[in-house]
N, C-alpha and C positions, 0 to 999 in steps of 0.2 A: 703404462709408460708411453708416451707418445714420441715417437721417432721424428728428428726433424732431419732435413735434408744433408746437413753437414754430417750427423750421426749415421744415417743410412749409406753416405758415401764412404765413410770410414769402415763401416761393417763390410761393406762390398769389397773394398781395398784388402781388408784382413783375410776374408775368404779367398781372394784372387792369390794373394802372397803365401797362404798356407796350403793353396792346392786343393781347395775344396771345390767340388763343382759337382756336376750330375754323375750318377753312378755309371752311365754309359760311357763317359769319357775315361774313367779310370779302369773299367773292365776291358776295354777295348786294346789289345796288344799293339804296340807300335810296329809299324812296318816299313822298312826303309824304302827309298825309292829304289825301283829295279836296276840291279847291277847290270854293267855292260862290259864286253871283253871278249877275249879269246877263251876256247875252252879252257886253257891252262890257268887263265887268270880268275875265272868263274870258279874252278876247282879249288885253286888258292883261297878265294874268299870264302868257299864253304869248308876249308880245312880239309880237303881230301886229296889223295894221290890219284889222278885220273888213269885208268887202265884203258888206254884208247882201242876202241874196237873198229871204228870206222874213220879213216882219213881221206875223204874225198874233196874235191872243191866246193861242192854244194852243201856238204854236210860233214859234221865231226863229232863222233859219238864215242863216249867213255862210260865204263862202269866206275862209281865212285862208293865209297863206304865212309861213314862218319860213325860217332857215337850213337846217333839217331836211328842208323840203319843203312841199308843199300838203296842206291838209286842210279838210274841211268841219266847222264847229262849230255846234251846235244846242243851243237851252235850251228846256225845256219848262214848261208852266204846271202840269202834275201828274206825280206819278211814274207813274201808271197810263198816261197818254198817252205817256210817255217809253218804257215797257216795250212798249207796243202799237207805237210806231213802229219800236222796235229789233227787235222779233219778225218785223215786216214787212220791214224792210230786210236782215235776215240771209239771207232766201230768195234774194238777190241775191249773196251772198258778202260780201266786205269784212272790214276789220279796224277794230274799234271800241275806243275808250277811253271808259269809262262812270263817271260821276260822278252826285251826287244832282241830278236834273232837267237833266243835259246830257250830251252826247256829242260825241267827236270821231271822224271818219271819215277814215281815209287808209291809206297804204302801211303796212306792219307797222314798218318802221324810224321812221317819221314819229310814228306813235302811241306807239311806245315810248319815244322821245326826249320828247314830249310829257308822258308818264306822270311823268318825273322832275321836271317842273314842275308839273302840275296834279294829281298823284296819280290816282286811280281805279282801275278793274278793266279789264283787257284782255279782250275777247271777240272771238270769229271767227264769220262768217256761214258759211254752207253752201259746201263747195269743189265747184264744178261741173267743175273740171279741164279740161285742153286736150282731153281724148279726148270730153268730153261733147258730144253733138249740139246744134246751135244752136237757140235759140229763135225 
């Protein structure tokens, strides 16, 4: 069977309308644009009641718990303050979900699930491993 241009165009249109595409497009989960807002607004978006631990001008920090698990949510007054905090915290390991002027810290499965709600970028701290000598 010989495909003509109109038949090829029709076939491509049908594929596009039925959602057929590369497997990579379907396998990749949709990540929303990174959320913005106050600690309370971000916690509400994540569907948790924040237990405020630190309430200072430069950083606000709370413990949150969702059905996926427990995490720490922190907001920062400046981008620089946030990056300095993350860089220092990464020395101790950990898994971080990072948005503009906020970070969530928790187990990998918790921050990965949270990313589906808050967006952001996943970052990891240094892995000290089980064979690492104690500090």
